[in-house]
C-alpha positions in Angstrom: 3.6 232.7 -17.9 1.1 235.1 -17.4 1.6 239.0 -17.9 2.1 241.0 -14.6 -0.9 242.1 -13.3 -1.5 245.9 -13.2 -4.1 248.1 -11.2 -7.2 248.2 -13.7 -7.8 251.8 -12.6 -6.7 254.6 -10.5 -10.5 256.2 -9.9 -11.1 256.5 -6.2 -13.3 254.2 -4.8 -16.0 255.1 -2.2 -15.7 252.5 0.6 -13.9 255.0 2.7 -16.3 257.7 2.4 -19.3 255.1 3.2 -17.5 253.6 6.2 -17.0 256.8 7.6 -20.5 258.2 7.0 -21.7 254.7 8.5 -19.4 254.9 11.5 -20.8 258.9 12.0 -24.5 257.8 11.7 -24.2 255.0 14.0 -22.5 257.3 16.7 -25.1 260.3 15.8 -28.0 258.2 16.0 -26.6 255.7 19.0 -27.4 252.3 16.8 -25.4 249.8 15.4 -23.5 250.2 12.2 -25.6 249.2 9.1 -24.6 245.9 7.5 -22.4 247.1 4.5 -20.9 245.0 1.7 -17.5 246.1 0.6 -14.3 244.6 -1.5 -15.2 246.3 -4.9 -12.3 249.0 -4.1 -9.8 246.1 -3.7 -11.1 244.2 -6.6 -10.1 246.9 -8.8 -6.7 246.9 -7.7 -5.6 244.3 -10.2 -6.6 242.8 -13.5 -7.6 239.3 -12.1 -11.3 238.0 -12.8 -12.7 236.1 -10.2 -15.5 234.4 -10.6 -17.3 232.8 -7.7 -19.5 229.2 -7.9 -22.4 229.8 -6.0 -25.5 227.6 -5.2 -26.7 225.3 -2.6 -26.4 221.9 -1.6 -25.8 219.1 -3.9 -26.4 221.5 -7.1 -23.3 220.1 -8.8 -20.8 222.8 -8.1 -17.5 220.9 -7.9 -18.5 218.8 -11.2 -19.3 222.0 -13.0 -16.1 223.4 -12.1 -14.2 220.5 -13.7 -16.5 220.3 -17.1 -15.4 224.1 -17.3 -11.8 223.4 -16.6 -11.7 220.4 -18.7 -9.7 219.2 -16.1 -10.1 217.4 -12.7 -9.3 220.5 -10.5 -12.0 219.8 -7.8 -13.2 216.6 -6.1 -16.5 216.3 -5.3 -16.4 214.5 -2.2 -17.3 217.6 0.0 -20.3 217.3 -1.7 -21.8 215.3 0.8 -22.1 215.5 4.5 -21.5 219.2 5.5 -21.4 220.2 1.8 -18.4 222.7 1.1 -17.4 224.1 4.3 -14.7 226.5 3.2 -14.5 228.5 -0.1 -11.9 226.6 -2.4 -10.3 229.2 -5.0 -9.1 227.0 -8.3 -6.6 229.5 -9.7 -3.8 228.9 -12.3 -0.3 228.5 -10.8 1.0 231.7 -12.7 -1.4 233.8 -10.9 -0.7 232.8 -7.5 0.8 236.7 -6.4 -2.3 238.5 -7.5 -4.6 236.0 -6.4 -3.1 236.2 -2.7 -2.9 239.9 -2.7 -6.6 240.1 -4.0 -8.0 237.3 -1.1 -5.9 238.7 1.8 -4.1 235.2 1.9 -0.5 235.0 3.5 1.5 232.1 5.2 -0.1 233.0 8.6 -3.6 233.0 7.7 -5.8 231.2 5.5 -9.2 232.9 4.8 -9.9 230.1 2.2 -8.2 227.1 1.0 -6.3 227.6 -2.4 -6.1 224.8 -5.2 -3.5 225.4 -7.7 -3.9 224.0 -11.5 -2.2 223.7 -14.4 -5.6 223.7 -16.6 -5.1 226.1 -19.6 -8.8 226.3 -20.2 -9.3 228.4 -17.3 -5.8 230.1 -17.5 -7.4 233.8 -17.5 -9.8 233.3 -14.3 -9.8 232.3 -11.2 -13.0 230.0 -10.0 -14.0 230.1 -6.4 -16.2 227.1 -4.8 -18.5 228.8 -2.4 -19.7 226.9 0.7 -23.4 226.1 0.3 -25.9 228.8 1.3 -28.7 226.8 1.9 -27.2 224.4 4.4 -28.1 223.9 7.6 -24.9 225.3 9.0 -25.3 229.2 9.3 -21.6 229.4 8.9 -21.6 228.8 5.5 -24.0 231.5 4.7 -21.8 234.0 6.7 -18.8 232.9 4.7 -20.3 233.3 1.4 -21.4 237.0 2.3 -17.7 237.7 3.5 -15.9 236.2 0.4 -18.5 237.6 -2.1 -17.6 241.0 -2.1 -14.1 240.6 -3.7 -15.4 238.4 -6.6 -15.9 239.9 -9.9 -18.5 237.4 -11.5 -20.8 234.9 -9.9 -21.9 231.7 -11.6 -25.6 230.9 -9.7 -25.8 227.0 -10.0 -29.3 225.5 -9.4 -30.6 222.5 -10.4 -34.3 221.7 -11.7 -35.5 220.4 -8.1 -34.0 223.5 -6.5 -35.3 226.0 -9.3 -37.9 227.2 -8.0 -36.8 228.3 -4.7 -36.9 232.1 -3.9 -34.0 231.7 -1.1 -31.4 231.7 -3.8 -32.7 234.7 -5.5 -33.1 236.6 -2.2 -29.4 235.4 -1.5 -28.7 236.6 -5.5 -29.2 240.4 -4.1 -27.2 239.9 -1.0 -23.9 239.2 -2.8 -23.9 242.5 -4.5 -22.9 242.4 -8.0 -23.9 244.1 -11.1 -26.3 242.2 -12.8 -24.4 242.2 -16.0 -21.6 239.9 -13.7 -24.1 237.2 -13.0 -24.8 234.1 -14.6 -27.4 231.6 -13.8 -27.0 227.9 -14.8 -29.6 225.0 -14.7 -27.5 222.4 -13.9 -28.0 218.7 -14.2 -30.2 219.0 -17.3 -30.6 215.4 -17.6 -32.6 215.3 -14.8 -35.5 216.3 -16.9 -35.0 213.4 -19.3 -35.1 211.2 -16.4 -38.5 212.2 -15.7 -39.5 211.2 -19.2 -41.3 208.0 -20.3 -39.0 206.5 -23.5 -41.8 205.5 -25.2 -43.3 208.9 -25.2 -40.3 210.8 -26.7 -41.0 209.8 -30.3 -37.0 209.9 -30.6 -37.3 208.2 -33.7 -39.0 210.9 -35.6 -36.6 213.4 -33.9 -39.4 215.5 -32.2 -37.8 215.0 -28.6 -34.4 216.4 -30.1 -36.1 219.6 -31.6 -38.5 220.0 -28.9 -36.8 219.3 -25.6 -34.2 222.3 -25.6 -37.1 225.1 -26.2 -39.6 223.8 -24.1 -36.8 223.5 -21.0 -35.6 227.1 -22.1 -38.9 228.4 -22.1 -39.6 226.8 -18.5 -36.4 228.4 -17.3 -37.4 231.6 -18.5 -40.7 231.1 -17.0 -39.3 230.4 -13.7 -36.7 232.8 -13.3 -39.1 235.5 -14.3 -41.8 234.4 -11.9 -38.9 234.7 -9.4 -38.2 238.1 -10.6 -34.5 237.4 -11.3 -33.1 240.4 -13.0 -30.4 238.4 -15.0 -30.4 238.7 -18.8 -31.9 235.8 -21.1 -28.1 235.3 -22.8 -26.8 235.0 -19.3 -28.9 231.9 -18.5 -27.4 228.5 -19.2 -28.7 225.0 -19.3 -26.0 222.3 -18.5 -25.4 219.1 -17.7 -22.0 219.6 -15.9 -21.5 216.1 -14.8 -21.4 214.6 -18.0 -19.8 216.9 -20.5 -19.3 215.0 -23.8 -21.3 213.2 -25.4 -20.8 209.7 -24.7 -20.9 209.8 -21.1 -24.4 211.9 -21.3 -26.1 209.3 -24.0 -24.8 206.5 -21.3 -26.3 208.5 -18.2 -29.5 208.7 -19.7 -29.5 204.9 -20.6 -28.9 204.0 -17.1 -31.8 206.7 -16.0 -34.0 204.7 -18.4 -33.0 201.1 -17.2 -31.4 200.5 -20.3 -27.8 201.0 -20.1 -26.9 199.2 -23.8 -30.1 201.0 -25.4 -31.5 197.6 -26.2 -35.0 198.8 -26.0 -34.9 202.3 -26.7 -32.6 202.7 -29.2 -34.5 204.7 -31.7 -34.2 207.1 -29.2 -30.7 207.2 -28.8 -29.8 210.0 -31.7 -32.4 212.4 -30.3 -30.7 212.2 -26.8 -27.0 212.7 -28.7 -28.6 215.5 -30.0 -29.8 217.0 -26.9 -26.4 215.7 -25.1 -24.4 218.2 -28.2 -26.7 221.0 -27.4 -25.9 220.7 -23.8 -22.3 220.7 -24.3 -22.6 223.6 -26.6 -24.2 225.5 -23.7 -21.3 224.9 -21.6 -18.9 225.8 -24.2 -21.1 229.1 -24.3 -20.5 229.6 -20.8 -16.9 228.8 -20.9 -16.4 231.4 -23.3 -18.1 234.3 -21.7 -17.0 233.9 -18.3 -13.6 232.2 -18.4 -12.1 233.3 -21.7 -9.3 235.9 -21.2 -10.7 239.3 -20.5 -8.9 242.3 -22.2 -7.6 245.3 -19.6 -10.6 247.4 -20.7 -13.4 245.2 -20.1 -11.9 243.8 -16.6 -12.0 247.6 -15.6 -15.2 247.9 -16.9 -16.7 244.8 -14.7 -14.9 246.1 -11.5 -16.3 249.4 -12.1 -20.0 248.0 -12.6 -19.7 246.1 -9.6 -18.3 249.2 -7.7 -21.3 251.3 -8.6 -23.6 248.5 -7.9 -21.9 247.8 -4.4 -22.1 251.8 -3.8 -26.0 252.1 -4.4 -26.7 249.0 -2.3 -24.7 250.3 0.4 -26.9 253.4 0.0 -29.9 252.0 0.0 -28.7 249.7 3.2 -28.0 252.8 5.0 -30.8 254.8 4.6 -33.2 251.7 5.4 -31.0 250.9 8.4 -30.9 254.1 9.9 -34.9 255.0 8.4 -32.4 258.3 7.6 -35.0 259.8 5.2 -38.2 259.5 7.8 -35.9 261.1 10.5 -34.8 264.0 8.2 -38.4 264.4 7.4 -39.6 264.4 11.1 -36.6 266.5 11.9 -37.7 269.3 9.5 -41.3 269.2 10.7 -39.9 269.8 14.0 -37.9 273.0 13.1 -40.4 274.1 10.9 -41.5 277.7 11.9 -45.3 277.2 11.6 -45.0 274.5 14.1 -43.0 276.3 16.5 -45.3 279.3 16.3 -48.1 277.0 17.0 -46.6 275.6 20.1 -45.5 278.9 21.1 -49.2 280.2 20.6 -50.4 277.3 22.3 -48.0 277.6 25.5 -47.9 281.5 25.5 -51.7 282.7 24.6 -52.7 286.0 23.1 -53.4 287.8 26.4 -49.8 286.9 28.1 -48.4 288.4 24.8 -50.3 291.7 25.1 -49.1 292.1 28.6 -45.7 291.6 27.5 -46.1 293.8 24.4 -47.4 296.2 26.6 -44.2 296.2 29.0 -42.1 296.4 26.2 -43.9 299.7 24.7 -43.4 301.3 28.1 -40.1 301.2 28.2 -40.1 303.3 24.9 -38.9 306.5 25.6 -41.6 309.3 25.7 -42.9 311.2 22.4 -41.5 314.2 23.3 -37.9 312.9 23.7 -38.1 311.4 20.3 -39.4 314.4 18.8 -36.7 315.9 20.2 -33.9 313.6 18.5 -36.1 313.7 15.3 -36.1 317.5 15.3 -32.4 317.6 15.6 -31.8 315.1 13.0 -33.9 317.4 10.6 -32.6 320.8 11.8 -29.0 319.4 10.9 -30.4 319.7 7.2 -30.8 323.4 7.5 -27.5 325.3 8.3 -29.1 328.5 9.4 -31.7 327.3 11.4 -29.4 325.4 13.7 -27.7 329.4 14.5 -31.5 329.6 15.9 -32.0 325.9 17.3 -29.0 325.9 19.3 -29.7 329.0 21.7 -33.2 329.4 21.3 -34.8 325.9 20.3 -36.1 325.0 23.5 -38.2 328.5 23.3 -39.4 327.2 20.0 -40.5 323.8 21.4 -41.8 325.2 24.9 -44.6 327.7 23.0 -45.5 325.7 20.3 -49.5 325.7 20.6 -49.1 321.5 20.5 -52.7 320.3 21.5 -54.3 322.6 18.9 -51.9 322.2 15.8 -51.7 318.6 15.9 -55.5 317.2 15.2 -53.4 314.1 13.5 -52.7 312.9 17.1 -56.0 311.2 18.2 -56.2 310.0 14.2 -52.7 308.1 15.0 -54.3 306.6 18.1 -57.7 305.8 16.2 -55.3 303.9 13.5 -54.6 301.1 16.0 -57.0 298.2 16.1 -56.2 297.6 20.1 -55.8 300.0 22.3 -52.5 301.5 22.9 -50.5 298.9 25.7 -50.6 301.0 28.9 -47.6 300.3 31.5 -47.8 297.3 33.1 -47.4 297.6 36.8 -46.3 293.9 37.3 -42.8 293.3 38.7 -40.6 292.0 35.8 -40.5 288.8 37.3 -44.0 288.5 37.0 -44.3 289.5 33.5 -45.0 286.2 30.8 -43.5 283.8 29.5 -43.5 281.9 33.0 -41.3 279.0 33.8 -44.5 276.8 33.3 -45.4 278.2 30.1 -42.2 277.5 28.6 -41.9 273.9 30.0 -45.4 273.5 28.2 -44.0 274.2 25.2 -40.9 271.8 25.8 -43.1 269.2 27.2 -45.5 269.5 24.4 -42.4 269.1 21.9 -41.3 265.8 23.6 -44.7 264.3 23.4 -45.1 265.1 19.9 -42.2 263.5 18.8 -41.6 261.1 21.8 -40.3 258.2 19.9 -37.5 260.6 17.4 -36.6 262.3 20.7 -35.9 258.8 22.4 -34.3 257.2 19.6 -31.9 260.0 18.8 -31.2 260.4 23.0 -31.4 264.0 22.5 -33.9 264.8 25.4 -30.8 265.5 27.9 -29.3 268.0 25.3 -32.3 270.4 25.5 -32.0 273.3 27.7 -34.2 273.7 30.7 -37.3 276.0 31.0 -35.7 278.2 33.8 -32.5 278.8 31.5 -34.7 280.0 29.0 -36.9 282.0 30.7 -33.7 284.0 32.1 -32.4 284.4 28.7 -35.7 285.8 27.2 -35.9 288.4 30.1 -32.2 289.5 29.3 -33.5 289.9 25.7 -36.6 291.9 26.3 -34.4 294.6 28.2 -33.0 295.1 24.5 -36.3 295.1 22.7 -37.5 298.3 23.3 -34.3 299.8 22.3 -34.6 297.9 18.5 -38.4 298.8 18.3 -37.1 302.7 19.0 -34.4 302.3 16.6 -36.6 300.9 14.0 -39.2 303.4 14.4 -36.7 306.7 14.2 -34.9 304.7 11.2 -38.5 305.0 9.3 -38.7 308.5 10.3 -35.3 309.5 9.3 -35.5 308.1 6.3 -38.3 310.0 4.7 -36.3 312.1 2.0 -36.8 315.8 0.8 -36.2 316.7 -2.9 -33.2 318.5 -4.2 -35.0 321.5 -5.3 -37.1 321.4 -2.0 -34.1 322.0 -0.1 -32.6 324.5 -2.7 -35.4 326.3 -2.4 -35.9 326.3 1.3 -31.9 327.3 1.9 -32.6 329.9 -0.3 -35.5 331.4 1.5 -33.7 331.2 4.6 -30.8 333.0 3.5 -33.0 335.9 1.8 -35.0 335.9 5.0 -31.3 336.6 7.1 -30.4 339.0 4.4 -33.8 341.0 4.0 -34.7 342.2 7.3 -31.8 343.2 8.8 -29.9 344.7 5.6 -31.5 344.3 2.1 -35.1 345.7 3.2 -33.8 349.0 4.8 -31.3 349.7 2.1 -33.9 348.9 -0.3 -36.2 351.3 0.9 -33.8 354.3 1.1 -32.5 353.7 -2.3 -36.2 353.6 -3.6 -36.7 356.8 -1.6 -33.8 358.5 -3.4 -35.1 358.0 -6.6 -38.4 358.2 -6.2 -38.7 362.1 -5.9 -36.2 364.8 -6.9 -34.8 367.4 -4.6 -31.6 367.2 -2.5 -33.9 366.9 0.7 -35.4 363.9 -0.6 -31.8 362.4 -1.9 -30.4 363.3 1.4 -33.0 361.6 3.4 -32.7 358.5 1.3 -28.9 358.6 1.7 -29.5 358.9 5.4 -32.2 356.1 5.9 -29.2 353.9 3.9 -26.5 355.0 6.2 -28.8 354.1 9.2 -29.7 350.6 7.9 -26.4 349.9 8.2 -26.3 350.8 12.0 -26.2 348.4 15.2 -29.6 349.0 16.1 -31.3 348.3 12.9 -29.1 345.2 12.2 -30.1 344.0 15.7 -33.5 344.7 15.0 -33.5 342.9 11.8 -31.9 339.8 13.1 -34.5 339.7 16.0 -37.2 339.4 13.4 -35.2 336.9 11.3 -34.7 335.0 14.6 -38.4 334.8 15.4 -39.3 333.9 12.1 -36.9 330.9 12.2 -38.2 329.9 15.9 -41.7 329.9 14.2 -40.2 327.9 11.3 -38.5 325.5 14.4 -41.8 325.3 16.2 -43.8 324.2 13.0 -40.9 321.5 12.5 -41.4 320.6 16.0 -45.0 320.2 15.9 -44.6 318.1 12.6 -41.9 315.8 14.5 -44.6 315.4 17.4 -47.1 314.2 14.8 -44.4 311.9 12.8 -43.5 310.4 16.1 -47.4 309.7 17.2 -47.9 308.4 13.9 -44.9 306.0 14.1 -45.7 305.3 17.5 -49.2 304.4 16.3 -48.0 302.0 13.8 -45.2 300.5 15.3 -46.4 299.8 18.9 -50.3 298.7 17.5 -51.2 295.2 18.6 -51.9 294.4 15.3 -50.2 291.1 14.1 -48.4 293.0 11.1 -47.4 295.9 13.7 -43.7 295.8 14.7 -44.6 295.0 18.4 -46.4 291.8 18.1 -43.7 290.8 15.2 -41.0 291.7 18.1 -42.9 289.8 20.9 -43.1 286.6 18.4 -39.6 287.2 17.5 -38.5 287.7 20.8 -40.0 284.2 21.9 -38.7 282.6 18.9 -34.9 284.0 18.6 -34.3 283.7 22.7 -36.9 280.7 23.4 -37.4 278.6 21.1 -34.1 278.7 19.0 -32.4 277.7 21.7 -34.4 274.7 22.7 -34.3 273.5 19.2 -30.7 274.2 18.6 -29.7 270.7 19.6 -32.3 269.3 17.0 -31.1 272.0 14.5 -27.7 270.7 14.8 -28.7 267.1 14.4 -30.8 268.0 11.6 -27.8 270.1 9.6 -25.4 266.7 10.5 -27.7 264.1 9.2 -28.2 266.4 6.4 -24.5 266.5 5.2 -24.0 262.7 6.0 -27.3 262.4 3.5 -25.6 264.8 1.0 -22.4 263.0 1.4 -23.9 259.6 0.3 -26.4 260.9 -2.3 -23.3 262.4 -4.0 -21.9 258.6 -4.2 -24.7 257.4 -6.3 -24.2 256.2 -9.5 -27.9 257.0 -10.8 -31.4 258.1 -9.6 -32.3 255.2 -8.7 -30.7 253.6 -5.6 -30.6 249.3 -5.7 -32.2 247.5 -3.3 -29.9 245.1 -0.9 
C-alpha cells in the first residue's frame, strides 16, 4: 500500500486573489472576464505527482504509456477514428482516494475516465492520457485546457512527421506549466530507419549505430530550437514507445525494410539492435526522471514552480486582456495637471480670466479697512500705545497726512505688470466661466479620449457643465476672503526683533514717566542744587511739589498722548503702505501672483476636479488592482501565455 497522502504545502495560493481581481476588472471595465488558468492551488494539497500525456492524433500516447508502465494499462483502439475522446487517468489502485480528491471525481460525476492498475513501475505517478488537441474536434482542445491546470508534469509526445508543427508549441504555452516540469518525447524513432535505404547504412562497419543517434538528436534539437521550445536538452527524449524491447524493434525494422527474416540485410542487424538498445535506454531515462518515486520535498517544489508559472501567466493574461497598462497610462494622461490646465486655457481664455480676476479683486475690503485691522494687530504689541489708541486712535488715523507720507503707494501700483483690476460692472451671472465655456472643456476631454471613455463607459458619470458653473459661482464667493486672509497673514508674519521691542517699550515707558513726572521733578532738583541760598532751595522745592499737582500731571500726560498719537499715526501710514504693497503683489495679474493663481485654482478645484473625479476614482481603483496583481508576481519578468 502507498503511504497516506498529506498536503505538500500550507502556503496560501494566489488563485482566489486573481479570481477576485479578474471579476473586479471585468465589472469596472465592462468587459468579459479574462480566460485564466487555475488548478495549481488544488495540486498543492496532496503529494500526488500527476503527469499528463499530451500530443496530437496518432502520436502513440497509449503505447508510450504501456511502455512506461511495463504493462498493458492502456489500450490503443482509441487512437483511430475520433482519437482519444476523454482524458483517461491511469493510477495505481492504492492512490484512488487521493486521485479522486485531486481530479474532483465522485460517484455522481465523471470528469474523466479512471483506469486503475497494479503496475508497480508507475506506482508513484498518475498518467493522464489527454485527448488529441490537434484533431478536428474542437471539444478535444477544450477538454485538454480544462484538465491541464491540475496536472503537475507534462510529457509532450510528438513524431518525426509532426515535429515541425508550430501548433503544438503554441499549445505548450497554453497548458501553463513551469518549463522544468515539461518533457518532450519524440516517439516513433523507428520511422527514421524506415526512410533509410539498407544498402546505404554501412551497418557491417557499425557506422549506422555510431552516427544514427547523434545525428537525429541534433536534428531534434535544431527543430525544437527553431520552434523556440523552452524545454531543456536533458528533458528531450528520442524513443520508440511501440517497440520497447530489442527483439520487437529489430523485427519492426526488418518488416519496414521488407526483410522480415533479415536474409538480405543481415549485416545491418547488429547496428539496428544497438539503436534499439539506445532507444530503450532513452525510455528508461524518461521513466526514471518522470515516473520514479518523488520525495515529498521535491513534489512540493514541483507544485510551487507550477503555481508561480500559473500566477505569472494569469497576470500577463489579465494585463493583455484588459489592456491594463495602456488604460492606466491614458487615465494618468487625462488626470495630468498640465493637460487639464491646457484644456482650461482653451475653454476660458486669458481675457475672461482677467474679468473673473477683476471681480474677485473688487470684493476685497478697502485698503483703509485692512490697514485699520493691521494697525490694531500691531498696536497690540505695545501695551502703552493701546491706552492712547483705544480712545484716540480714530483721531490719529483721521489727521495723518496720508497722501504726502506715502510715496511708496505709486511704486506699489507700478510694481504690477498689469493694471490693477477694476470693479466689473457685469452681473454675477454674466461673469466667466459660462456654461458654454465649461461645456467646451468637457467636450474637448471627451473628444480627445473618445475610445477610452466609450470603453470604460464613464461619460454618464461626468457632471454636467451647468452643475459645475453653479459650483464655481458658489466657490468664487469664498475666494476673496481666502486671498485677503493670505495677504493679511503675510503682513502679520513680519517679526520684530526682541531687542527692538524691548527698546521700543522702554522708550514708551520713559516718555510716559518723563513729561508728567520725571522732567519737572528733575528740573526742581537741579534748581535746588544749582545755586546756594534758602530762596533758591525753597523755590526748587516748590517746583518739585508743584510737579506732582494734578494740573502738571495732566499737562504732561497730554504731551505723552500727543506723542503716542503721532506714533500711532506713523504706524498707520506704514500699515497703509504695507497693505497697498501687499495688494499690489497679491492682486497683480502676473502669473506668479496670488490672484491669477486663485483664479486657476478656482477653475481647477471647482470645475476640473469634480468633472474628473469619476476618472480619478477609476484610475485609483485600477491602480490598486494593478498593484495587487503585481505583488503576486514571482519575478520581475512576467510569463507569456
